[in-house]
C-alpha positions as CSV (number, residue, x, y, z in Angstrom):
1,X,118.3,130.1,251.5
2,X,120.1,128.0,254.1
3,X,118.0,126.3,256.7
4,X,118.9,125.9,260.3
5,X,119.7,122.2,259.7
6,X,122.0,123.2,256.8
7,X,123.9,125.6,259.2
8,X,124.1,122.9,261.9
9,X,125.6,120.5,259.4
10,X,128.3,123.0,258.6
11,X,129.3,123.1,262.3
12,X,128.7,119.5,263.4
13,X,129.6,116.4,261.5
14,X,127.3,113.8,262.9
15,X,127.8,110.0,262.9
16,X,124.2,108.9,263.6
17,X,123.1,105.7,265.3
18,X,119.6,104.3,265.2
19,X,120.1,102.8,268.7
20,X,122.1,105.7,270.1
21,X,122.5,106.0,273.9
22,X,125.0,108.8,274.2
23,X,126.6,111.5,272.1
24,X,130.2,112.7,272.2
25,X,130.9,116.2,270.8
26,X,134.6,116.5,269.8
27,X,136.4,119.9,269.5
28,X,139.7,120.0,267.6
29,X,142.9,121.8,268.4
30,X,144.2,125.1,266.9
31,X,144.5,124.6,263.2
32,X,142.7,121.3,263.4
33,X,139.5,120.1,261.9
34,X,136.6,117.7,262.5
35,X,138.4,115.0,260.5
36,X,140.9,114.7,263.3
37,X,138.3,112.7,265.2
38,X,137.3,110.4,262.3
39,X,139.2,107.4,263.7
40,X,137.1,107.6,266.8
41,X,134.2,106.2,264.8
42,X,136.1,102.9,264.6
43,X,136.8,102.8,268.4
44,X,133.4,103.6,269.8
45,X,130.4,101.2,270.1
46,X,127.6,101.5,267.5
47,X,125.3,103.1,270.1
48,X,127.7,106.0,270.7
49,X,127.2,108.9,268.3
50,X,130.2,111.1,267.4
51,X,129.6,114.9,266.8
52,X,132.8,116.4,265.3
53,X,133.0,120.2,265.4
54,X,134.1,122.1,262.3
55,X,135.2,125.7,262.9
56,X,134.6,128.3,260.2
57,X,137.6,128.7,257.9
58,X,138.9,125.2,258.5
59,X,139.2,122.4,255.9
60,X,136.0,122.3,253.9
61,X,134.8,125.6,255.4
62,X,138.0,127.3,254.1
63,X,136.0,130.0,252.1
64,X,134.3,131.2,255.3
65,X,135.8,133.9,257.5
66,X,137.7,132.5,260.4
67,X,136.6,133.4,264.0
68,X,139.3,134.7,266.3
69,X,137.1,135.6,269.3
70,X,136.0,133.0,271.8
71,X,132.7,134.6,272.7
72,X,131.7,134.8,269.0
73,X,132.7,131.2,268.3
74,X,130.8,130.0,271.4
75,X,127.7,132.1,270.7
76,X,127.4,130.8,267.2
77,X,128.1,127.1,268.0
78,X,126.2,126.6,271.2
79,X,122.6,126.9,269.9
80,X,123.2,124.0,267.5
81,X,124.6,121.8,270.2
82,X,121.7,122.8,272.5
83,X,119.4,120.9,270.2
84,X,121.0,117.6,271.2
85,X,119.2,117.2,274.5
86,X,117.3,114.0,274.0
87,X,120.3,111.9,274.9
88,X,123.3,112.4,277.4
89,X,125.8,114.7,275.8
90,X,129.5,114.4,276.4
91,X,132.0,117.2,275.4
92,X,135.7,116.3,274.5
93,X,138.1,119.0,273.5
94,X,141.9,118.9,272.8
95,X,144.3,121.8,273.3
96,X,142.4,124.9,272.1
97,X,139.4,122.7,271.7
98,X,139.4,122.0,275.5
99,X,139.0,125.8,276.1
100,X,136.2,126.0,273.5
101,X,134.4,122.9,274.9
102,X,134.6,124.5,278.4
103,X,133.1,127.8,277.3
104,X,130.4,125.9,275.3
105,X,129.6,123.9,278.4
106,X,129.2,127.1,280.4
107,X,126.9,128.5,277.8
108,X,124.8,125.3,277.6
109,X,124.3,125.4,281.3
110,X,123.7,129.1,281.7
111,X,121.6,129.9,278.6
112,X,120.1,126.6,277.5
113,X,119.5,124.8,280.8
114,X,121.5,121.8,279.4
115,X,124.1,120.1,281.6
116,X,126.4,117.8,279.7
117,X,127.1,114.4,281.2
118,X,130.8,115.1,281.4
119,X,133.4,117.5,280.0
120,X,136.8,116.1,278.9
121,X,139.6,118.6,278.6
122,X,142.8,117.3,276.9
123,X,146.3,118.8,276.5
124,X,145.3,122.2,278.0
125,X,145.9,124.1,281.2
126,X,142.9,125.3,283.2
127,X,141.6,128.7,282.0
128,X,142.5,130.4,285.3
129,X,146.2,129.3,285.0
130,X,148.4,131.9,283.2
131,X,149.8,130.6,280.0
132,X,153.4,129.4,280.2
133,X,154.3,130.6,276.7
134,X,153.5,133.7,274.6
135,X,152.6,132.7,271.1
136,X,152.5,135.5,268.5
137,X,149.9,135.0,265.8
138,X,151.6,137.8,263.8
139,X,154.8,135.8,263.1
140,X,154.2,133.0,260.6
141,X,157.6,131.4,261.1
142,X,157.1,131.4,264.8
143,X,153.7,129.8,264.4
144,X,155.1,127.1,262.2
145,X,158.0,126.5,264.5
146,X,155.6,126.2,267.5
147,X,153.4,123.7,265.6
148,X,156.5,121.6,264.7
149,X,157.5,121.6,268.4
150,X,154.2,120.5,269.7
151,X,153.7,118.0,266.9
152,X,157.1,116.5,267.6
153,X,158.7,117.8,264.4
154,X,155.9,117.1,261.9
155,X,154.2,120.2,260.6
156,X,152.4,118.2,257.9
157,X,150.9,120.5,255.1
158,X,152.9,123.5,256.4
159,X,156.0,122.0,254.8
160,X,154.4,122.6,251.4
161,X,154.4,126.3,250.4
162,X,151.1,126.1,248.6
163,X,149.3,124.2,251.3
164,X,150.8,126.5,253.9
165,X,149.1,129.5,252.4
166,X,145.8,127.7,252.6
167,X,146.3,126.5,256.2
168,X,147.9,129.6,257.9
169,X,144.8,131.9,258.0
170,X,142.9,129.4,260.2
171,X,146.0,128.8,262.4
172,X,146.5,132.5,262.8
173,X,142.9,133.0,263.8
174,X,143.0,130.2,266.3
175,X,146.1,131.5,268.0
176,X,144.6,135.0,268.1
177,X,141.5,133.5,269.8
178,X,143.8,131.9,272.4
179,X,145.8,135.1,272.9
180,X,142.6,137.1,273.6
181,X,141.0,134.5,275.8
182,X,143.6,133.8,278.4
183,X,143.9,134.2,281.4
184,X,140.4,133.9,282.9
185,X,139.2,133.9,286.5
186,X,137.7,130.7,287.9
187,X,134.1,130.3,286.8
188,X,132.8,126.9,287.9
189,X,130.4,124.7,286.0
190,X,128.2,121.9,287.5
191,X,129.3,119.4,284.8
192,X,131.9,116.9,286.0
193,X,135.4,117.2,284.4
194,X,138.0,114.7,283.3
195,X,141.4,116.2,282.5
196,X,143.8,114.3,280.3
197,X,147.4,115.2,279.3
198,X,150.6,113.7,278.0
199,X,153.5,113.2,280.3
200,X,155.9,114.8,277.8
201,X,153.8,117.8,276.8
202,X,156.2,120.7,276.5
203,X,153.5,123.3,277.3
204,X,151.1,121.6,279.7
205,X,152.6,120.5,283.0
206,X,150.6,117.7,284.7
207,X,150.1,119.9,287.8
208,X,148.7,122.7,285.7
209,X,146.3,120.3,283.8
210,X,145.1,119.1,287.2
211,X,144.0,122.6,288.1
212,X,140.8,122.0,286.0
213,X,139.4,120.6,289.3
214,X,138.9,124.2,290.4
215,X,136.5,124.8,287.5
216,X,133.8,122.3,288.4
217,X,131.4,121.8,291.3
218,X,131.0,118.2,290.1
219,X,133.4,115.3,290.3
220,X,136.9,115.5,288.8
221,X,139.2,112.8,287.3
222,X,142.7,113.2,286.1
223,X,144.8,111.0,283.9
224,X,148.3,111.3,282.4
225,X,149.0,109.4,279.2
226,X,152.5,108.6,277.8
227,X,153.4,111.0,275.1
228,X,153.6,114.6,274.1
229,X,151.1,117.3,273.2
230,X,149.4,115.1,270.6
231,X,149.6,111.9,272.7
232,X,146.0,111.0,271.5
233,X,147.2,110.7,267.9
234,X,149.1,107.5,269.0
235,X,146.9,106.4,271.8
236,X,143.5,107.3,270.4
237,X,141.9,104.0,271.1
238,X,143.1,104.0,274.7
239,X,141.8,107.6,275.2
240,X,138.4,106.5,273.9
241,X,138.3,103.5,276.2
242,X,139.2,105.8,279.1
243,X,136.4,108.2,278.1
244,X,133.8,105.4,278.0
245,X,135.0,104.3,281.4
246,X,134.7,107.8,282.9
247,X,131.1,108.2,281.7
248,X,130.3,104.7,283.1
249,X,129.4,103.2,279.7
250,X,127.5,101.0,279.2
251,X,125.8,101.5,282.6
252,X,124.9,105.2,281.9
């Protein structure tokens, strides 16, 4: 029988630190996995713990059913994150992960009386802003084309027919999740927000990313990095440095 700690380990890949002062929970993009944030472990100080979120049906959870509903995903994940209340908790989400991180933040505040230190939303428009494009999760070729466009031409494993069949179910589910989630009315949180975006992102205009300021009653910071939708793949170390500055590390 699986224990609660076993279930938590499925959802959260945890780089532990004996002298930890803060934890950063990282939420990957649509079709992404916890391993996307592995390099961050090399760019953060030893007293910063990294919690990388792994969605069901992704990577080493490929045999599990994917989740294509935001409420279900947030309901299942939030209780595990709520256990991390002994240290300041930071949430960072990219693209779809930004929307998931925002809803998790809302759930932590409203249900578990836990206010994260800061929420970072990257490469995503605010949830009350209507989406600029309609992405159909029912058309595989359209999905692959959109991933190539956002990834600046590199679809990675989707270029291999065998790997494509393994990867597509999770991608379809993630896009269905986004299709059913947006748009949303403004629902503010008390947690401060930092919004990051790339200046050449084809889907997220800087002024739309800046609309995240409407979603918080706390402070708000906004930064535009050079690059496209996946600007943080090239500028990961700079993004981490900016994150640490925004949370006032090391003077937490």
